[in-house]
C-alpha positions, 0 to 999 in steps of 0.5 A: 488454494494458493499455488507456491511452486510446484505445489499449493497451500490451503488457506482458511477464509480468515487467512485469507480476509486476514490476507485481502486486508494486510493488502489493501492497507499496503495499497492505500499506505501507498496512496497516500504516500504519493499523494503527499509528494504530489502535494494534494494532501497535507503531509500528516508529520508537520500538516504542511502542504509541500511538493517532492516530485523526485519521491512521487516518481516511480523510476 
């Protein structure tokens, strides 16, 4: 059960599983982007390692 405002929303186990999978994919995407911008892994677009510290900064 997920609480939204004054009420709650009932979700099936399959829906919860889908939400968990989408959330995990979102976190993985952010982590991959941060590693690319920090120069830890190669950019998937051009295959080069480059640093973009301003892009990696969270401010």
